[in-house]
N, C-alpha and C positions, 0 to 999 in steps of 0.2 A: 483805302481810307483808314485812318487810325481809329482804334476803338475809343469809346468815350473816356476811359481812364488811361489813355496811352501816355507814357512818359517820353518826352522829347528832349534831346540835347540840342541847344542852339549854338552853332559854330559860326562866328563871323570871320571870314577870310578876306584876303585882299581882292577877291573876285566876286564873291557872293555870300549870301547867308544860307547855311545848310541846316536843315532840320533833320535830325537823326533819331530814329526810334531807339529806345533804351529799355533795359530791364529794371523795372521798379525804381527805387531810390538809389540804386548802386551807380546809375549813370553809365552802365556798361553798354556801349553802342551795339546795335544789331544790324541796322540797314539804313540807307538814306531814304528819308520820307519825302522831302521836297527841297527844292532850291529856290531861293528868292533873290531878286535883284539887290545888289548892295545898297541901292538908294532907298530901300524899304525902311521907313521909320517904325521903330518898335515901341516907343513910349507914347505918352508919358507914363511913368509909374507912380503909384500912390505911396509916397514916402511915410505915410502914417500907418501902414499895414505891414505885417510880416510877409505876406504874399501879395503880388499885384498882377492884374490882368494886363497883357500886352496885346498889340494889334497884329499879330501874325496871321490870323484867320482872314482879315480883310485883304491881305496881300495876295493870298493864293485861293481866295473864294471857296474855302471849305468851312463848314460850320464846326470848328474846333476851337475851344477856348484855351488859350495858352497862358500859363501863369509862371512867374519867376519868383524866386525867394529873395528876401531882403538883401542877402549878400551879393546878389547880381545887379542890384539897382544901379550902382555906379557904372557897370559895364554897359547897360542899356542907355543910360544918360550920356556916356562918352560917345557911343556910336551915333546917337541922334544928334549930338552937338557937332560931330564931324561932318554931318550932312549939310549943315547950314552954318558955316563959320561966321562969327560975328553976331549971331542971333542966339540969345539965351532963353 
């Protein structure tokens, strides 16, 4: 299990969502932490904040809060939109 202040890189591939532990804010990956089904919804994000909580912990039943920065909101929104075409 990751530490309370563990940094994670979220990689969305054509097969699944991979959570990779990273060193601090450098995002230098160290090891694979978890794999989630590609159908896992990550949002919604709070577009009024610089950082927003996403729903990764609900997907793999661990008590870890996962936050994404403002610059990644579009990526989270695009992934979630791809799960349900025609629904906004």
